[in-house]
C-alpha positions as CSV (number, residue, x, y, z in Angstrom):
1,M,-2.2,-7.6,2.7
2,D,-4.8,-6.4,5.2
3,S,-7.3,-3.6,5.0
4,R,-6.2,-1.8,8.2
5,T,-5.3,1.9,8.0
6,F,-2.6,3.8,9.8
7,K,-2.0,7.4,10.8
8,V,1.8,7.2,11.3
9,A,4.4,5.8,8.9
10,G,8.1,5.9,8.2
11,I,11.3,3.9,8.4
12,S,13.8,2.8,11.0
13,T,17.0,0.7,11.1
14,S,17.1,-2.2,13.6
15,P,20.2,-3.0,15.7
16,S,21.1,-5.7,13.2
17,G,21.2,-3.1,10.4
18,L,18.0,-3.9,8.7
19,T,16.0,-0.9,7.5
20,K,12.2,-1.4,7.2
21,V,9.0,0.5,6.7
22,R,7.1,1.1,9.9
23,F,3.3,1.6,10.4
24,A,1.5,2.8,13.5
25,N,-1.5,4.7,14.8
26,D,0.3,6.4,17.8
27,Y,3.3,8.5,17.0
28,V,4.7,8.8,20.5
29,G,4.1,5.2,21.3
30,R,5.9,4.0,18.1
31,I,8.9,6.3,18.8
32,K,9.2,4.9,22.3
33,T,9.0,1.3,21.1
34,L,11.6,1.8,18.4
35,N,13.9,3.7,20.9
36,M,13.5,1.0,23.5
37,R,14.5,-1.6,20.9
38,R,17.5,0.5,20.0
39,H,16.5,1.4,16.5
40,T,18.5,4.1,14.7
41,E,17.7,6.5,11.8
42,V,14.0,6.6,12.9
43,K,12.0,8.8,10.5
44,L,8.3,8.9,11.1
45,V,5.6,11.2,9.7
46,E,2.0,11.8,10.9
47,L,-0.3,11.4,7.9
48,E,-3.2,13.8,7.3
49,K,-5.7,11.0,7.1
50,P,-5.6,7.2,7.8
51,M,-4.2,5.3,4.9
52,S,-3.7,1.7,3.8
53,K,-0.2,0.3,3.6
54,A,-0.1,0.4,-0.2
55,D,-1.2,4.1,-0.2
56,I,1.4,4.9,2.5
57,C,4.2,3.3,0.5
58,S,3.2,5.4,-2.5
59,F,3.1,8.5,-0.3
60,L,6.5,7.8,1.2
61,M,8.2,7.2,-2.2
62,K,7.3,10.8,-3.1
63,H,7.9,12.4,0.3
64,S,11.0,14.6,0.6
65,D,12.2,13.0,3.9
66,F,12.4,9.6,2.3
67,Q,14.4,10.2,-0.8
68,S,17.7,8.7,0.4
69,E,18.8,5.4,-1.2
70,I,18.3,3.5,2.1
71,S,14.7,4.8,2.4
72,Q,13.8,4.2,-1.2
73,T,15.2,0.6,-1.0
74,A,13.3,-0.2,2.2
75,I,10.0,1.0,0.7
76,T,10.6,-0.8,-2.6
77,Q,11.4,-4.0,-0.9
78,Y,8.3,-3.8,1.3
79,V,6.2,-3.2,-1.8
80,K,7.7,-6.2,-3.7
81,R,7.2,-8.5,-0.7
82,N,3.7,-7.4,0.4
83,V,1.8,-5.1,-1.9
84,G,2.1,-7.4,-4.9
85,K,0.4,-10.1,-3.0
86,V,-3.0,-8.4,-2.9
87,K,-5.8,-10.5,-4.1
88,L,-8.1,-8.7,-6.5
89,E,-11.8,-9.3,-5.9
90,V,-14.1,-8.2,-8.6
91,D,-17.9,-8.5,-8.5
92,I,-19.1,-9.1,-12.1
93,E,-22.7,-8.6,-13.0
94,P,-23.9,-10.4,-16.2
95,A,-24.7,-7.9,-18.9
96,T,-28.2,-7.7,-20.2
97,V,-28.4,-8.0,-24.0
98,S,-31.3,-6.8,-26.0
99,A,-31.7,-6.9,-29.8
100,S,-33.6,-3.9,-31.1
101,A,-32.7,-4.3,-34.8
102,P,-34.5,-6.7,-37.1
103,I,-32.6,-9.8,-38.0
104,P,-31.9,-10.0,-41.8
105,S,-33.7,-12.8,-43.7
106,E,-30.5,-14.5,-44.8
107,V,-29.5,-15.0,-41.1
108,K,-32.9,-16.4,-40.0
109,A,-33.0,-20.1,-39.3
110,D,-35.2,-22.3,-41.4
């Protein structure tokens, strides 16, 4: 998944009957595009701040406008297909080790 952020998100159903999660940065432009393509059941919300797709999905799962079975299924399917594929990159610094206690005589090498 990419690191882009979006200010508008929601769901819509395509003419073929497929309901999907939608992401955009322009509310009016996205509505026009979905209407032009004859989508139905368009539900979009403007977010308070730009969010990643993973954060948006988490937000939509809890939002009162997206509690229907169709909405929850669309969001869950998106998460299963896309969010689970995130590669985790971790920067690991080697730990510094220092011995401040004296080593017992029975452990010392001869």
